[in-house]
C-alpha positions in Angstrom: -38.3 -26.7 -39.2 -35.9 -23.7 -39.4 -35.8 -24.0 -43.2 -39.6 -23.9 -43.3 -39.8 -20.8 -41.1 -37.2 -19.0 -43.1 -39.0 -19.9 -46.3 -42.3 -18.7 -44.8 -40.8 -15.4 -43.7 -39.0 -14.7 -47.0 -41.9 -15.7 -49.2 -44.3 -13.6 -47.1 -42.1 -10.6 -47.5 -41.8 -11.1 -51.3 -45.5 -11.8 -51.6 -46.2 -8.5 -49.8 -43.7 -6.6 -52.0 -45.4 -7.8 -55.2 -49.0 -8.7 -54.4 -49.9 -9.2 -58.0 -47.8 -12.3 -58.5 -47.3 -14.3 -55.3 -47.2 -17.5 -57.2 -44.0 -16.3 -58.9 -42.2 -15.8 -55.7 -43.5 -19.1 -54.3 -42.2 -21.0 -57.3 -38.9 -19.2 -57.3 -38.3 -20.1 -53.6 -39.7 -23.6 -54.0 -37.4 -24.3 -56.9 -34.4 -22.9 -55.1 -34.6 -25.2 -52.1 -34.3 -28.6 -54.0 -31.6 -27.0 -56.1 -29.7 -26.1 -52.9 -30.2 -29.6 -51.5 -28.9 -31.1 -54.7 -25.9 -28.8 -54.6 -25.1 -29.9 -51.1 -25.3 -33.6 -52.0 -23.2 -33.1 -55.1 -20.5 -31.4 -53.1 -20.3 -34.4 -50.8 -21.2 -32.4 -47.7 -22.8 -34.3 -44.8 -26.6 -34.6 -45.0 -29.0 -36.1 -42.6 -30.8 -38.4 -45.1 -34.2 -38.9 -43.5 -34.7 -35.3 -42.5 -33.9 -33.6 -45.9 -37.1 -34.8 -47.7 -39.5 -33.9 -44.9 -37.8 -30.5 -44.5 -38.1 -29.8 -48.2 -41.8 -30.7 -48.2 -42.5 -28.5 -45.3 -40.5 -25.6 -46.8 -42.3 -26.0 -50.2 -45.7 -25.8 -48.5 -44.6 -22.8 -46.5 -43.4 -20.9 -49.5 -46.9 -20.9 -51.1 -48.6 -20.2 -47.8 -46.3 -17.3 -47.1 -46.4 -15.8 -50.5 -50.2 -15.8 -50.6 -50.5 -14.6 -47.0 -48.1 -11.7 -47.7 -50.1 -10.8 -50.8 -53.4 -10.9 -48.9 -51.8 -8.8 -46.1 -50.6 -6.2 -48.6 -54.1 -6.0 -50.2 -55.8 -5.6 -46.8 -53.4 -2.9 -45.8 -53.9 -1.1 -49.1 -57.6 -1.4 -48.8 -57.7 -0.1 -45.2 -55.2 2.8 -45.5 -55.5 3.4 -49.2 -52.7 4.2 -51.6 
């Protein structure tokens, strides 16, 4: 759950920073999370087996939601306040 919230917040910030390509930030973050999980497993660090997959799925979904929500927020703010 914490991973999904962090992914949501970071992708929202990145989507707002570059509203033209929110999909790029979502893919970047979505790709980094399984890579980090693989790194942890390869290093032999303790992992809670059943919770990793569900946390990754929630985090992957939240990256796309966050990136597009951030881009939409940026466009709305730009439209309201101009510039």
